[in-house]
N, C-alpha and C positions, 0 to 999 in steps of 0.2 A: 727710282727709289735709291736712296743712300744709306749704307749702314753707318750706325752711330754709336759712339761709346759715351758714357755718362761721366759727369765731373763729381768726384766724392768730396764731401764737406765733413770734416774730422772734428765738428764741435764736441766740446767736452762731454755733453751728455748722451753721445751716441754709444752704440753697442760695438764691441769688437768682434762679435760673432755672428749676430742675427742676419744681416744682409748677406755677408760671406757664405752663411749656412744656406741661404737660398740658392746659391748657385755652386753648392758642393764644395766650397772652398773652406780652408782652415781660418783660425783666428788671425784678424788683422792686427799689426803692430800699434796701429793708431785707431782710435774710434772711428766708425764708418756710420755717422750720423745720418746722412742723406746722401743720395745719388741723384743729381739734377740732370734732367733730359729736356732741354730747350733751348732758347736764343738769349736768355737774360744775360745781360753784359757781366754780370757777376760770376757766371760760370756756364758759358755756352758749351753745348755737347760737341765732341770732336767727331769729325767724319772719318770713319775707317774701321776696320775689322776688330773683332774681339768682344768680349762681355761688356755689358755696361758698367759693370763694376770689375775693375782688373787694373790693367796698366795705365799710367798717365800720359798726357799728352808731351811730346818732347820739344814742342815749340814750332816745329817745321809743318805741323799738319793743319789743314783747314778746320774752321770751326763752323757749326751749323749756323751761327748768326751771320757771318760774312757770306756764307753761300746762300742764304735767303735774301740778304740785302742785294746780293748781285742780280737777281731777278725776282723781285717780290710778287709780281703779278703771277708769273708762272708757277713759283713754288708755293704761293698763299692762295691765289685765286684773286681775281678783282674785288669781290666784297671783303674778304679778309684784309687785303692790303690796304683798304681804306682806312681800317681800324689802326693801322700802324705797320710799318714795314718789317715787323718782327712776329714771331709765333704769339698769337693772343693768349697762350697758356704756357704753363711751366709743369712738367710731369715730373714727380719725385718718388723714390722709395725712402721710406723714414722708419728709423729704428731707435727710439730712446730706450736707453737703459737706465737713465733716472730722468725725473721730471723736468720738461721743459719750462721756459718762464711763463709767469702769469701775464698775458698778452692780449692785445686787441689789433685788429687792422682797419684802416681808415677807408673812408669812402673815396671814390676817384676824384670828387671834386676838392676834398680836404687834401688828398695826396699832392694833386698838382699844385694848389694855392701854397701848402707849406713848403713843398720841395723847392719851389721858386724862392720862398722867403729864404730858406737856407742858402740856397746858391747866391743870393744877393748879399747874404751875411758873410760870404767868402769861407764857409765851412767845407773843407775838402770831403769828397764822397768816403775817403777811407778814414776820415777822422772818428776817434770813438765816441764823440759826443754828437755824432750825426744821427737824426731819428729818421730822416726821409731819404732813401736811395734811389727813388724813381718817381714819376708822376702817377702811378696806376694804383687802383684799388686792388685788394688781395682777397676776395672770396675764395674758399677752398672747400673742397670735397675729400674726405679721406675714406678710402676703403680698406678694412681690415683684412690682412692675410693671416694674422694670428690674432688671438684674443687681445684686445687694445683697450687701455684704460685711459679716460680721460675727465676733466672737468669742464662744463660748457653752459654759458647762460645762467641768469639768476633764477634761484629757486622763489617760489610764491613768498611773500613777507611773513605770512602766518607759519609757514613751515620753517623758515629761518628761525623765528621766534621759539618755536618747539624745540628745535635742535640745541639752541644754546641756553634754554631756560634754567637747567639745574646746574650750570658750570659756576663753581664758587671762586670768582676772579673779577679782576676789575674790568677787563675786556668785555666779558659776558654781561655785566650789569650795565655797562655803557651802550653796548648794542641793543639790549633789551630796552632800556630806556628810550631810545630813539624810535624803536619800532612801536613801542606803546603809544608815543605822541603820534606816529604816523605809519599806518600800515600799508602805504601806497609805494609806488616805485621812488616817490621822493623820500621815503624813510630808508629803503635800501641803499638809495645813492648817499644818504648821509651816513650811514654805516660804512659803506665802501670808502667814501672819502676820508673818515675818521681813520680807518686802518692804514691808509696808503699816504695821506697828505704829509708833508714834511712838518707842518706845523702840529699835527695832532697824533700822528702815528705812535703806537705802543712802543714801550722798550722792549729790548730783548727778554728781561726778566718777566714782564707782563705776558709776553708771548709764550713763554716757557710754562708759566703758571697755568694758561689756558690749556696746552699741550698735555701737560700732567693731568689736568682734569678730564680730558678726552680719554687718555689712557687709563684713568682711574675707572671711568664708566665701562670702558671695555673689559676689564679684568674683573668688575664685578657683575657684569651682565646686565647692568641698568642703562644701557645706552639707548637713546631715542632714534639713533640712526647708526648702525654698525658701520656701514659704508663711509659716512661722514667722518667718524672718529678714526677709521683706519686711514683714511686719505690725510687727516691731520697728522697722525702719527707718522705716516710714511714720508710725506712732504717735510716734516721737522728732523727726520732723519738726515735728509740731504742739506735742508736749508735751516739749521736751527736759529731762532730768534727773529726770522724773517715774518713780518706781519701779512705777507701773502700766504703764509700757512694758515692763519685765521680767516683769511678773505676765502678761502676753499669752502668754508661753512656756508657761505651765502650762495655757493653755485651748485649747479646739478651734476652729480655723478653720471658718468656715462661708461657703460661697458658694451663694446662692439665684438661680436662674435665673427669668425672669419666668413668673410662674403657680405657683412653689414656695412652700411656706409653713413657717416656724419657729414652735414653740410655746415660751415660756419661762415655767416655773412659778415659783412663789415659791421663793426660795433659790438659784436659779441666778445665778452672776455671769455678766455678758455686757456686751458693747459693741458698738453698731453703728457701722459705720465709714464706708460710702458705698452710695449707691444711692436707689431711689424706691420706696416701698410703701405699702399700706394696712395699718393696724394696728387691731386690735380688742382691747380690754382690759376688764377689770373697772372699774367707775367709780370710778377712784381716780388721785391723782397722787403716790402715796407711792413716792419714789426714795431708796435710801441709796448714798451715793456713796464711794469710796474713793481715786479719783484721776483723771487724764485730764480735768480740768475746772477752770474757775475759781468754780464754785458752791460752796456748802456741803459740806464733807466731814466724814462721821461714821463714822471708821474702826472705832471699838470696836463701834457698832451694827450697822456692816455684817459685822464679823467674826463676831459672835454670830448673824446670820442665815442665812449661807451654808451651803449643801449641799455639802460636800467630796467626796462619793462620785463617783469618774470614771464619766462616761457619755457616750455620744455625743448630739450634738445632737438634739432631738426634731422630726422633720420630720413634718408631718401631711398625708398624702395626702387628697384630696378624695373623697367619695363622689358619684356621678353620680345625681342624683335623678331627673332626666328627661333628654330629648334635649338641653336647653338649659341646664339648671341643674346646677351641682355644689356641693357644701357641704362646709366644712372644720368638722368636728366637734372641738372642744377638750375634754379631759376635766375641764371645770368647769361650773357650772350658770349662769354669768353671760352666755355669749355663744356665737354661733354666726356663720360668715360664709359667703355665697354668692355665686358669681359666675354670671351669667346672659348668654349669648351669643344675640343674637336676629339674624335674617336676613332676616325678611321683614314686610311690614305686612299681608298677606292671612291671617296665622294667629295667633291668640291663644294664649298658653300660660298654664296656671295657675302661679302663684308661690308655691312651697312655703314654709310658715311660718305663724305664728300670732299674730305681733305681740307687743309693740310693735316697730315696724321703722323703720330709716333706710334708705333707698333713694338711691344715689348714681349718676349716670350718668357713666362713664368716656370713653364715644364715642358718636356717633350721636345719634339722637333716638328715645326709647322711650315709648310711652304705658301708663301705669298707670290700670287701672280698678277700682274696687268697684261694688258694686250701685247707688251714689248718684251717684259722682263719677268723673270722668276727668280725668288730668293728663299733658301730654306734658313729659317731662325731657329737655331738650337738653343737649350736652356740658357737664359740670361743675355741673349743677344737682341739687338733693337734695330729698327730701321726707320728712317724718315720718309715718307711718301708725299711727293709733291702733289699740289692741287690738280695739276695739269695731267696726272697719270690716269685719271678717270676711275672706273670701276675696279674693284678688287675681288679675287676669290682666294679662298684659303682651304687648305686640306691637311691633314697629319693627324698626330695625336699629341695633345698637350692643352695648355692654357695659353690664352694670349690677351694681353691688355692692350686697348686701343685708346689713345687720346685724340680728341677730334673738336671740331666747331660745330656749334648747333646749325 
């Protein structure tokens, strides 16, 4: 087992207080949007003592990626090593203080093909116009630690029509016309493409007119969907004039209470808006954006990636593996996420899993033991467990997050 520290991503949408508060720390000078724990080349975790969020690397410490690459079969196990000589998952803490971009993630086949296209085109990985940063897909599961707000996946066409029906503006009239002509996924696709395509996207004034219509409905108490109109108003506060604000009316609102989880497969349009959570995803940083951001936007690539079939958000219920551990199984081979709640030092519990694993303490103090080694994880500390360590036992008082491979 090796203690590890995370890599902080200071994206502008991040909170200065939420993740530090998890670890009883004060406000950060810069946003702490995400903390990465994994082997992705854009931010591999650092081997060493300390909280996952705290001091940074000084350039002399070994990172987890190079550690795993030195002995992939021992660190990952033979089966996982065949998937690639790095961890197949990336574990994150995430804390948006303002909405993230309207985005979608590609399939594995699409990512591999388009990454190679950009490589052949000579676009540097660090270029702001680069869309694909690796060859992998990026399905993800979000576990809420605090109330978490998001939008994900398309509403049923009839529900979209109801939400926009009485808005007296050009955009609503156009969307209504498209849906009258076709109440299928094709009609929703036409609406989405109209809002985001360079040739047809509404002007800032037109977007503002729709936002004012939604706010007027809220004030008068006549809104057909309070949540939809509140989301439009909230997004407009941060991204005035952006057609992505209007696109939110096409999407399902999602509220996660602490302990609830949302799965986002490839092709699902989504945006996270507020809250604090643990994310686990395939080992990728491929994000295709179409709005609500100052980062690179690739509308055509996103539109070609989206799944337009209406479907409710995919909430994953945990399976209770033991008296203390529950596991969230996503329908992918890259990862699974477990939560273990411990209440006593006088009883050790087996920790289900086969490794390679990352364990993160969210509260209290927890002892992790193999046949050869014992490590105590205090609040905010993490450890990487090699696959060849074998079975684990844990005891203590606190909550433990485990990232693992199915």
